[in-house]
N, C-alpha and C positions, 0 to 999 in steps of 0.2 A: 534131140539136143539140148540141151538149156543152154544159154546166154554163155555161163562161165564153163560148159565145160567146150562150146566151139570157141571162147577166147582161150583156155588151158592148149587146146589143142595147137591153135594156129601161131600161138607162141615155143609153143614143141616143135612145130614146124620154122619160124625164123631163126631159131636158137641151133638146129642142126642142120640149116643150110647155111646160117652163117662159118658156125666152125666146118663146114664139105669145103666152101670158099677162101677162111682161109687156109685151107692146108690146100687149094690149087692152087694158091695164092702165092706159098713157099715153094709149093713143088714147081711150076713155073718160075720164078725166079733164082730156083734151082739149075732147072735146066739154063734159063739164058743166059746165064754168068757162067757153066760151061764153053756152051757153045759161045761166046764171045773169049772166052780165056782159049782155045782150042784156036779159034778166027786169028787169031793178035795176039799172036804168047810174045812173054816178056823177054827182055834181052838176058842173059845171061853173062856170070865173069868165066875168065879163062879157066879151063884147070888149075891149078896152083901148084902143078909140077907139070914138067913135059918130058917127053925122051933122052932131053937132052938138058935139060937142067937136071932131070933128078939124077945124071951122071954127076955133074959137079959139085953135090955136094953130099958126104954120106950121111948115114940117118947117128955111126956113131963121133963124129968130130961134136956135135951140138950145133953148128952154126950152119943156115939159112941161107942157102943162096939168093944176092941178088937176083940174077938171070933168072930164074925162076919164078918170082916172084909178077901177079900181072900186076896191067900197071893204073886198075885200084888199090891195089892193099898200098901203094906207098906213102910214105910217109911224110906227113904234114911238114908245111918248111914254112918258116917264119918269113914276111914278107922281108923286100933287101929294105924297103927305106918304110919309115914309120911315119904312121898317119900324120896327116898338120892340121890343124883346126884350122876353118875356116871365118875369114874379117862378118862377112855377107850374110845373112839373116835371112832364114829359109822364105820362101814365100808361098803362102798357104789360102787358097783360096778356098775355103766354107762355100757352099750352098750355090755359087752358081753365079752369084747377084753382083 
């Protein structure tokens, strides 16, 4: 086997190994993310309507019952008082020295 043939063979082996390692890394990452998702499930919001809340408003009335809405879907309201400017200069400690 000549030196160029050996070099080409080695480069093909490196390329094949690199592809297989990339596929294995992606598959391992996917499996790890599935395992973490099952071990640490996220929080889900409560259902939009419950059995008691669904009878409070009829679909034909076009009005939604506020009792059937979860706390996460409450509208955002303005603060009681507007923010006031502060007279003091902010303290900045850049670099820590």
